[in-house]
ROTOR-29822 format. One record per residue: x, y, z of N, C-alpha, C in turn. Coordinates in pm, whole numbers, plus 50000, padded with zeros to 5 digits. Layout:
ROTOR-29822
XYZXYZXYZ;...
END
This chain:
ROTOR-29822
803237254935911803687256736049804817266936055;805787266335955806917275435953806467289935948;805437293135864804957306835854804347311435985;803607302536048802987305936176804037309536280;805107301936284806177304636380806817317936351;807067321036222807667333836186806777345436228;805477343736215804547354436254804637356936403;804747346136479804867347536624806127355036659;807247351136598808507357836626808427372436587;807807375136474807627388836431806797396736530;805747390236584804907396836682805677400236807;806557391336848807387394036966808277406036940;808877406536821809767417636788809037430936794;807787431036739807007443336739806717447936881;806397438636968806117442337106807377447537173;808537441537139809787445637202810167459937166;809717465137048810057478837008809457488737107;808247486237153807627494937253808107490937391;808767499837464809417496337590808497489837690;807287495237712806387489637812805947475737772;805637474137644805207460937597806307450537613;807547454437591808677445337605808757439837746;808637448837845808697444337984807557435038017;806357438237971805197429838001805357416137939;805877415737817806077402837751807077394237829;808177400337865809207392837936808687386938065;807947394638142807457389938271806507378138253;805537379738163804527369238147805147356438094;805987357437991806537345237932807537338538024;808297346338099809297340338187808687332238298;807477335938340806837328738449806607314238415;806387311338288806187297438249807387291938175;808487299438174809697294238111809667294537961;808637300737898808517300537753808697314137693;808997314437564809127327037495808327327237367;808257315937297807547315137171806057316637190;805357319937084803917321137091803507332537180;804037344837159803787355937249802347360537248;801567355537154800167359337153799497355837283;800047345937355799487342037484799477353437582;800397363237569800447374537660799357384637629;798967385237502797987395237465796567389737470;796407376837446795077371137444794547369037585;793247366637593792637363337722793247350537776;793647351137902794297339437961793297328037973;793657316337924792747304937926793037296238047;792087287638080792247278538193791727264738155;791977255038246791537241338219792507234138130;792337221238111793247213438027793237218537883;794377217737814794407221737673793457213137590;792797219437491791907211637405792717205137293;792027197137212792727189637107793507198637012;792907210036977793567219036884794827224936945;794757228537073795937233837141797047223337151;796647211137181797637200337189798337198637056;797567198336949798147196436815799047208036778;798557220336798799337232136758800637233136837;800557230736967801757231937051802767221137016;802287208836999803197198036961803847200736827;803047205336729803597208336597804647219336604;804357229736682805297240836692806607236336756;806507228936864807697224236934808517214736847;807857204536794808557194636713809117200736586;808387210236528808857216736406810127224636428;810177232236539811367239936570812547230836603;812277220536680813347210936715813897204536587;812997200536498813387193936373814317202836291;814097215836295814907225336217816187229436289;816387224236410817587227936485817467241236554;816237246536568816017259336634815767256836784;816867254436855816767250036993816057260137082;816407272937073815807283037160814307284337133;813937283937005812527285136974811747272937021;812287261036998811617248937046811437249637198;812477254237268812417255237414811347264937459;811077275037378810077285137416808657279537419;808467267937359807137261537363807007251737480;807957252337573807897243737691807677252237816;807397245537926807227252838052808527253738133;809657250738069810967252638131811977255238020;811917267737966812717271037849814207270237877;814627273337999816047273438031816657259438018;816067249838089816597236138085816407229837947;815257232337888814987226637755815987231937653;816297244937662817227250937567818607244837574;819077242237695820397236337713820467222537647;819467214237673819497200537621819277200237470;818377208337422818107208737278819297214437200;820017223837261821227229037197822297218137191;822477210837302823457199837305823097189137204;821817187437175821357177337080822027179336944;822107191936902822727194536772824217196636779;824707202036891826117205536900826967194236960;826867192037091827697181637154827367167637103;826067165037078825667151637032825817149936882;825947161036809826167160836664825077153036589;823857155436631822697149036566822117158936466;821987154836341821487163536234820507156036147;820017163136043819027157535950817887150736028;817347158436120816317153336210814967153336140;814277142336146812937140936089812037135136197;811057143036244810197138836354808777136836303;808227125036328806867121736282805947119736402;804977128936422804047127236534803117115436512;802747108936620801767098236614800387103436652;799457094336675798097098136712798077102236859;797617114536889797587119037029796717109937116;797167108137241796357101237342796017111437448;794887118337428794547129437516795537140737494;796247144637602797217155437593798607150337561;798777137337542800087131437515800217128137367;801337132337310801587130137167802857121637152;802727109337104803927101237076804547105836945;805827103336928806457107036802807687098236779;808067097536652809237089836611810297099236558;811527097336602812647105436556813547097036467;813837102436349814857096836260815897107636239;817167104336253818207114236240819517107436201;820557115536191821887110536159822897116236258;823747107736310824827112036400826127111236321;826887122236319828097122736237829267128536315;830437122936292831667128136352832857123436268;833697132836230834937129936157834687121336034;833637124835959833347117935835832637104735849;832347100735971831627088235994830207091436041;829207085135977827807087836011827067074736036;826077075536126825227064036154823797069036173;822817061236121821417065336141820977063136286;820117071836331819557071036467818047070936456;817407061936526815947061236524815457057036663;814457064036715813847060436843812477067136855;811727063136954810407069036979810397075537116;809587085837129809407092637257807997098537260;807727107037355806397113037367806497126037444;805547134937421805447147437496804027149037546;803867157037649802547159937704802357175037708;801207179637663800897193937663800057197337786;800467207837856799767212237977799437227037966;798617231638058798287245838065799307252938153;799957263338101800897271038181800197277038303;800787275538418800127279638542799967294738552;800857302238494800787316838507800327323838380;800717318738264800347325338139799057319938078;798687307738116797517301638054797797295937917;799057296537872799397291037741799437275837744;799197269737629799417255337614800907253437588;801557245137673803007243437666803377228637679;804497224937621805027211437639805537210337782;805067200237854805527197937991806947192237984;807917200638022809307196937996809817185938087;810347175638025811107165038089812227161337993;813437158538042814507154337950814117142337865;813237133737917812817121737843812047125237715;811597137737702810967141737576811977140537463;813207144837488814247144737386814727130637356;814857122537462815177108337445814657101137569;813967089837552813297083337666814237078937777;815547077837749816487073337852817127084737930;816797097137894817377108637962816637111738091;817437115338196816867119538324817377133538356;816847139338463817237152938501818747154338509;819267164838445820687167638449821517160438345;820937150338278821667142938175821807151238048;822787147837968822927153937836823407143337737;823427147037610823857137937504825187142837447;826107133637425827417137137367827817126337267;828547130937165829137121537070830637123937065;831397113437081832847114637079833487101537117;834797102037135835507090137177835087086537319;834787074037341834307069737471835357072137579;834877075137701835797077637812836647065437841;836097053737819836817041437843836627031937725;837607023437697837427013437592836267004137627;835626998337528834576988637558835156976237624;834316969037694834756956537755833846945237709;834386933537710833586921437695833626914637830;832556916937908832486910938041832086896438028;832796887838099832486873638095832276868538237;831546857438247831306851738379832496843238422;832346836638533833446828938592833936817638501;833076813238405833446802438315833726807238173;833736820638153834046826038022832856829237935;831636827237985830436830637908830276845837902;830016851137782829876865637765828576870437829;828666881537901827506887437969827116900237895;825906900737842825436912637770824176918037835;823926931037814822706937137868821476932037795;821646927437672820516922137598820016909137661;820926900637702820536887837761820236889037910;820946898237976820786900138121820496915038146;819246919238123818926933638121819316941338246;819136935438364819426943238484820916944838509;821756938038431823206940038441823666952638369;822756959238296823136971038218823946981238298;823406986538409824176996338488825476990438544;825466977638578826676971238630827756970738522;827376966838401828336966138291828896979938257;828026990338263828497003938239829547007938342;829287004538467830217008038574831527000338560;831426987538525832626979538506833476985138392;832826989538287833556995338175834267008138218;833557016638293834137029238336835347026938426;835227017038513836277014838612837437006538560;837136996938473838166987438432838466987238283;837816996138207838036996138063839486997638024;840207006438097841607008738063842536997838117;841976988738197842796977838252842556964638179;841526964638091841166952138025841826950537888;842546960937843843346959437722842666963537593;841546970837599840846974837477841226988737430;840586993337319840767006937267839407013637257;839327027137276838037034037283837237033237152;835917034037167835017035037053834597049637037;833937052736924833297065736905831797063436916;831147070537009829757067337043828927079737069;827637078237047826647087437102826257081737237;826417089637343826167084737478825367094637559;824737089337664824127097837766825177100337873;825467113137895826367116838005825497120738124;825607113138231824727115038346825237126038438;824287132438506824627142938601825237136938726;824927124438754825447117438871826797111238838;827297103138930828587096438908828467083838822;827267081338770827087069538685827957070238561;828337058738513829087058138387828197062438272;828807067838164828047071338044827307059137993;826117061637938825317050837879825377051837727;826027042537658826127043137512824757040937447;824467048837343823217047337268823457042737125;824577047137065824847043936925826357044036903;826857034036835828297033136807828557037236663;829437047336647829817051836514831067044336466;831977041736556833187034436521833507024936636;833607012336603833847002336707835227003936768;835277002636899836557001636966836926986936976;838076984437031838506970637052838216967037197;837246958137220836906954937360837996946737428;838186949937555839066941737637838216931837715;838766920437746838006910137818838156912237968;837016912838036836996914638182836276902838245;836996895038323836386883638391835766888138521;834536884038544833836886838669833636873838746;833106875138866832806863238947831406857838921;830656864638836829256860838813829146847138748;827986840838768827646828338702826486830938607;826686828438479825626831038380824356823438416;824486811338465823316803138499822556809138616;823266813138721822606818938838822056832738804;822796840338723822326853638682821026852638603;820936842838515819706840938437818526837938529;818746829638629817686826338724817286838638804;818266846838842817976858938918817186868838835;817566870538709816836879638619815366875538607;815156862638587813786857538572812996858938702;813646856438815812956856838944812466870738979;813306880938959812886894438999811796899938908;811696894738787810666899838695809256897038746;809116887338836807796883938888807306893638995;808216902239045807846911039157808406925039133;807546935239127808036948839102808906953839216;809816962739181810716969339277811456959139363;811996948839298812686938239370814146937339328;814966931839419816406930539395816906917939464;817976911939409818526899739467820026899139442;820736892939536822166890339522822426875939566;823296869039495823746855739536825266855639539;825846848539634827286847639644827726834139703;829026831439695829596819139749830136822139889;829546816339994830046818740130831506814840149;831976804940076833346800240094834396809840041;833986819139952834956828239891834536842939895;833236845739901832746859439890832456863539747;832696854839651832466858239510830966859839482;830606870839418829206873439383828856865339259;827776857739267827346849239157826266855839071;825476864639131824386871139057823996883939128;823576893739049822996906139099821926910439000;820696911739048819596915138956818626924639025;818066933638945817086943338993815936944438894;814746946138945813586949238862812976961938919;813456973438871813046986338926812776996138813;811787004538833811467014638732812577024938718;813327027638827814327038138823815707033438776;815867020338752817157015238705818247015038810;817907018138934818887018839043819347004939085;820647003439110821176990539155820956989239306;819706987539345819366986539487819946974039550;820236963939470820826951539523822156954339590;822936963639535824246967239590824236980539665;823366989639628823447003239681822237007539764;821236998839776820057002439854820397005040000;819577013440062819777016940203818397017440269;817897005740306816557004740364816566994840481;815526995640563815436986640679815236972240633;815966962640692815896948740647814886940140721;814136946040816813166938140890813816926840968;813086916040984813526905341074814696897041024;815186899240901816426892640862817576897440952;817386909241011818376914841103818536906241228;817546897841257817616889541377818756879341372;819336877041255820536868641248821666875341326;821856888441301822916895741371822556897441518;821286900341546820866902141685821036889241763;820676878041704820856865041771822326862441798;823186865841701824626864041721825116872641837;824626884941844825016893941951824596888542088;823376883142096822886877542223823716865342265;824046856842167824846844842197826266848842237;826876857842160828266861742188828416868942322;827336875542368827386882642495826896874242612;826596861442586826196852442692824806854742746;823966861942673822596864742720821736852242712;821856844942602821106832442585821816824142480;821216813042444821776804342341820626798642260;820976790942158819946785042073818866777842154;819276770342253818316762842335818016769742467;818506782042482818236789642603816936797342592;816496804042699815196810742701815146823242614;814016824742547813696836842470812176837742463;811526841242577810056841142585809386849942479;808406844342413807646851742310806316856142370;806206868942401804996874342462804176882042359;802946885542398802076892942306802696906342268;803206913442368803796926642345805076927842428;805866937642393807066940942471807206956142470;807426961842587807566976342596808996979942626;809526988942547810886993642566810877008842571;811207014242687811267028742707810027035642651;808897031042699807557036742671806997033242533;807757026442449807227022442318806887007642320;805667004542273805186990742273805396984342136;805976972442137806216964942013805326952542012;804896948741892804016937241877804606927441777;804006915541772804366905541673803426906241553;803716898441451802806897741338801456892141385;800406896741322799056892341358798946877241350;798366871341454798126857041456799196848641523;800306854941565801366847241631800956843841774;801006831141806800656826541941801816829142036;801546835042153802626837142250803126823942306;804376823942349804976811942407805996816442512;805546816742635806396821342745807606812342767;807516799742726808626790442746809486788542623;809376797542524810096795842397811606796742416;812316789142337813776790342328814116800742221;815386804442214815816813742110815536807641972;815796794741955815556788241826814086789141787;813196786941884811766787341855811316801441819;811786811441894811406825241864812026829941733;813196824841699813866828241573813096822441455;812756809641462812106803241347810696808541325;810056813641432808726819741417808826834841395;810026840441411810286854841396809486863141496;809636859541623808936866541731809696879341768;809106890841744809736903641774809966905641923;808936902542002808996905842144810096898342217;810396886142173811456878442238812806885542226;813086890842110814366897642088814416910942162;813306917942165813276931042232813456929542383;812856919342440813006916942584814456913542620;815146906242533816496901742564817556912542552;817286923342476818316933742462818436942242587;817576939842687817666946942814818576939642912;819046927642871819876919542961821336924242957;821976924343073823396927543081824206916043019;825306918842953825996931742940825626939642814;824486936642753824096943442629823846958242656;824396966842569824176981342582823806987042445;823737000342439823297006942315824207003942196;825477001042222826436998942112826716984342082;826086975042156826406960742139826096955841999;824936959641945824556955041811825496960941706;825886973441725826826979941633828156972541631;828676969441750829966962241757829866948641690;828766941541713828596928441652828596929441500;827856939241448827756941041302829116944641242;829826953541306831096958241251832226948041268;832386942941390833546934641419833396920241371;832176915041378831936901041340831516899441194;830606908541148830016907141015830586916940912;831516925640953832166934740858831266945540803;830176948740871829196958340821829416972240880;828956982240804828836995740859830137003240879;831216999340810832497006340827832917013840701;832097013140598832357020040471833707016340411;834017003340410835306999240356835236987440260;834036983840214833946973040116834416978039980;835116969739908835596972939773835206961239682;833956961539637833386950339562833816950039416;834306961339365834606962639222833686972339155;832506974739213831576985139167831056992339291;830287002939270829747010539382828837001739467;829017002539599828166994739688828087001639823;827036998439897826817003340033826986991440125;827796992940232828086981240313827356981140447;826126986640447825266985440563825526996040668;824536998040755824677007640864823877002740983;824567001141096823926996941221824437006441330;823877018641336824377028641430824007025241575;824877029141667824557027641809823387036841841;822327031341900821107039041921820577037142062;820117048042120819437047342248817947048942228;817207049042338815757050942329815077039742254;813897042442198813147032042127813897026042009;814817033641949815537028441833816447016741868;816877016041991817707004542031816916991642014;815666991942053814816980142037814436978041891;814106988941821813716987841680814866982441596;816096986741623817256981941548817386966741558;817066961341676817236946941700816346938541611;815246944141563814336936741474814346942441332;815446949741300815626954441162814786966241124;814426974241219813706986741192814576998241245;813997008641296814777019541353815717025741254;817007026141290817997032841206818857023141124;818587010341132819367000541056819057001640907;820087001040824819917001440679820766990640614;820156983540522820836972540452820366971740308;820976962540233820536959140099820766944040081;820306938139972820486923639954821946919039957;822866927139906824276923439913824706921540058;824316931140143824686930240285824106917840350;822826915140324822176903940392822636890440338;823006889740211823606877240160824936874840229;825686885640252826956884440323826746880340468;825706885840533825386882140671825126867040680;824346861940586824076847540584825366839640564;826206844240471827466837240445828346836940570;828416848040641829206848540763828606839540871;827276839840881826596831740983826866816940964;826836812140840826916797640819828346792440809;829326801340781830716796940774831516801440895;831026811740964831766817341077832826827241036;833096828440904834136837440855833526848540771;833996860940792833586871940706834506872440585;833916871040468834666872440344833966883140262;834616894540249833976905840182833516902040041;832266904340009831796901139873832526909339767;832736903339651833346910739542832866905139409;832846914139309832356910939175833506909639075;834606916439105835816915939022836976912739113;837836903839070838956899639153839826911539194;840216912339320841096923239364842476922439298;842806911139240844096909839172844196918839049;843036922738993843036930938873843566945038901;843206950639017843586964339046844296966039181;844586955139248845356955839371844636961739490;843316962339486842596968139600842576958239717;842476963539837842446955439957841006953040001;840616940540017839266937340063839166939740213;837956943040257837706945640398837886933040481;838256935040607838496923840697837606925140822;837226913940881836526913541010836846900241074;836696899441207837156887341275836186875741268;834956878041220834026866941206833466862241340;832856850541340832126845441456832846833741524;832656832441654833126820141720832416808141658;833096796741654832526784841589831216780641654;831086782241788829846778241856828676787241812;828946800241795827896809541751827456806241610;828436804141522828116800841384827286788141375;827666778041450826936765341446825486767141489;825266775341590823896777641639823076785741538;823676795841478822956803841378822566795241259;823506787041213823226778541097822096768841127;822086763041248821036753541283819686760641296;819666772841350818396780141363817856783941224;818746787041131818296790040996817796777340927;818416765940955817906753340901816496750740950;816276752841081814946750641139813916760141080;814326772441054813406782340995812996778140854;813946771940780813646767640644812796755140638;812866746940742812166734140737810916733740826;810866742540929809736742341022809116756141047;809786766641007809366780041045808806788340931;808986801540942808366811040849808876809840706;810026803440686810586802040551810246788640487;809486780540556809246766740509808596766340372;807556774240353806826773640225807726777840109;808466788740125809306793540015810426783639983;810966776840085812116768040065811726753540036;810446750740035810016736940012810466732039875;810906719739869811346713839743812826715339716;813526723339797814966724939778815706714039854;816586707139787817376696839854818686702439904;819506693839962820796698140012820696704340150;821766710740193821816717540323821216731340306;820036733740363819336746440341819036753340474;818926766440467818526774540582818056788040534;817306795240619816766808040574816306816540692;816006829140662815376838240757814516847940680;813276849840728812336859040664812376872540733;811816882540664811706895740723810666904140652;810006912740727809126922840667809416935940739;809666946340662810046959340718808966969640691;808486975840797807476986140782808146999340745;807567006340649808107019040602807027029640619;807357040640682806387051440705805757055740573;804437056540573803707061040455803277049940362;803797037840381803437026540296802467017340368;801397013640300800407004840362800906990540370;801816986940280802346973240275803826973340309;804256963640387805656962940429806556958340315;807856961040329808846955740235809086941040268;809206932940166809446918640182810936915840175;811446908340276812866904740283813016889740305;814076884040250814336869740269815806867340241;816436859340326817806855240299817946840440332;818766833440256818896819140278820156813440217;820406800740244821556793940186821156780040140;821896775140045821786761140001823196756739962;823736747540039825116743040018826056755140018;826826757339911827776768439911827256780439831;825986783339845825396795339786824536802139891;824736815039908823876823239995823226833939908;821976837239937821266847239858820356855339949;820086867639908819146876139980818406884639880;817146887439911816316895439821815416904539901;815016915439837813976924039892813036928039779;811776929939816810786935039722810046946039796;810286958339756809686969539828808176969239812;807496970339927806036968939938805576955339886;806396945139910806066931639865805356923139968;805156928740092804436921240195805366913440286;804896902040336805696893840425806906888040351;807906883740429809136878940368808956867340272;808046858240305807836846740219806976849440098;806346861340094805396864239986806076867339853;807126875439856807786879739733809276876539735;809976881439837811426879239844811766864339857;810926856839928811176842539947811236834739817;810236835839730810306828739602811486832939515;811896845639524813046850239446814306843039492;814536842939624815726836339678815706821339647;814546815139665814456800739639814816797439494;814356805739400814656803239258816146804439230;816796814239295818226816039274819016804639338;818626800639459819306789539525819126776539447;817966774839385817706762839306818676762139187;818966773639129819866773939013821326772639053;821666777939171823076778639206823566768339305;822626762539382823046753539489823206739339448;
END
């Protein structure tokens, strides 16, 4: 393979001597981001998927150059030589990875798996590195060459666009995160806590009393904390106490694994302390704390509070459930199969999750375009961008909206955006009457000020709590909450998303002094996916 590569390089040099040939080579190879294998410019341009021989030759050429530390040459066998060159150069320089030995596996069509064995060294300390990855060979769109389809994950499966590898003293000392009772929390035992633990280390490592380690890490292009991959020299971890409960966290981890693209948060309504945060997502995003999506009918908790606080109706007051409701030329419907009830009370329409009842009531005075926004901000502490949970979080958005969005917002569609953290807090506020900003790390550690809101009148809170109890025992949440003892309540939701055939599943509920909320994107009705997740967490924590 080495001789073949040298011949190619020699061929490029020969073409470069002739001025016209040099220009032609540059143009053709640059179009696909590659430089190596210049024979592609002179040969007849090929089309169609690469054949087995092309896949093997291209993979061998790329892996061989990478193995030898020839970053520019390896990059030339990809369809994005610029980006590939930067990362492959950092592999040997900033990451200090050497003595690389790459063993290709059996190709699966155009995809070639491989195993990397190497050594990471710094200041006389070395550690072995071993991992597996894969590459895919494609046909260059402009040159017709067989090229490695460039993705950072080729170099390491955990790398994403813009990431790089570095070896050095860690930006922050390591931490030993523990739960509220002193149990150690690790990413091995609680996998979805990985990004949370990284963030906690970045933010509180220097406050927890430890000393830095020397590590090979992924440095992300985003504001995410570095992700350690290999430790060359141990630092001294500092102990960081969180509000989490190992028992509830374990239940949350297990519950989300049953449903793809799902997230859940549990907290204590009496204090705001977060007991669990778990995600099961392909992208590793902490959607439980940072998601920004429509919450569907779980939003009716806030809408019901707004209607009660503005004197429009009450739990036992009228809230007619009709087949349809029209608001400013847009027609809204209920879920298929819902029987209309012209004499329904607010409690009845709430427990059945009747859309039309809520839409009809937002036309009543004194409700206006900003009423729902004021209720969310002043009573529930949402949408003011002032939560300080201890890690990055989004604290909801309920913008004042006119036109059809005013009606859509009332049923958790339109411009409203939430995540499970927000909706667990909404439930906590609803059942206690007090807004207590959720937090994962005590504000005493860093002196930050938690957000404040005036909460709900006691009469409003009492009515919301009773309507959620009825929903859990007689309404749309009954099946998911069945078998749970104690004081229980819930609200279901399903949010339609443009372009998706299946709605997002939402569910929020409480059991004694635990509130939880979950979403499962494209999970269907609220009780289908999010409901069982919340019930499992409440069972463990309540």
